N, C-alpha and C positions, 0 to 999 in steps of 0.2 A: 622312433618306433620302431626302422632295420638295427636296432639291436639287441630288439624281443621280436624277435619277427615271431617263428617259431615257438612266446605261444601264445598271442594274440593270430594263429594261422585261418586255424576254423575256422572263425566269425570275421573274416577276413575274403577267403574262400567262399563264404555265404553271399556276405553283400557282392560280393562281385563274379560271382555264378547267376544272381538275384537278378540285378542289369544287364545277364546277359542274353536270361531267357523274356523279360522284355522289352528289349530291342539286341538283332543280332550283334554283333559288333561296337558295342554301350561298356562291356566292363572289358576285352579282352586286349586290348591294350594293355593296362593294368595284373590280368591274372600274367600277359608278358612278364612284366618287371615284378610279379612277386616271383613268378613258377622261375624266374631265373637268379636273385636272390638267395634262392632257398635250392640252389645248383640244381632242378629239375629241368635240366635242359629240353630235354624233347618237348615238354611242357608250357617248359617260355614260346619254342623253335610252331608250334601247333599255335596259335592263343596270334604272339608274330604272323604267324597267316591268314587268323579270322580277321585280323583288327587292321592288317595295309593298304588290302586291297576299300576296306568304307570308311576308314579313316583318314580324310584330306588334309589334316592340323598335320598325319602324319609325313615327311618326307623326307630321303636323307644322310640328311644332318643330324636328324633333332636326333634317329635313332644312333647316330656313330660317337657323339654328343648322349644321350643316356647314359651314367650311371648306371643306374637299373640295370641297367643290357652285360656291366661288362663280366660276366660271368660264362655271357656267353660268346665276346670279341673272341679270343680264339680259338671260336669252331668253325672248321670252314662251311656250316650249314649256315655264317652269320653272314658272309662274303655271297656269298649260290644268293641267300634272301635276297642282298640287298641287291644284286646285278638281275633278280628276275625283274621285282619293283618297278629299282627307280637303274635302271641297265646305259657302265658313263660313256661318255658321247667318245664313238670315235674317228671323230677328226684330234 
């Protein structure tokens, strides 16, 4: 589906936004990934900031290795986000 994301993006957004309305955070991470794939960085960061504090399954390693977020990884906000929620040990 990543190859045809433009064709399906409205349908995907609709489903994920419905999930998000039902329970905050339930669609936020997937919305962040979708926005990243569309290179809509501001929206991707917005939804990551919603998802991370709510979803205990998300951790630094998971985010760093998620290829759907590759469009964000060169943005300085990506490292700032990681350090905000998952500070590296100072030792």
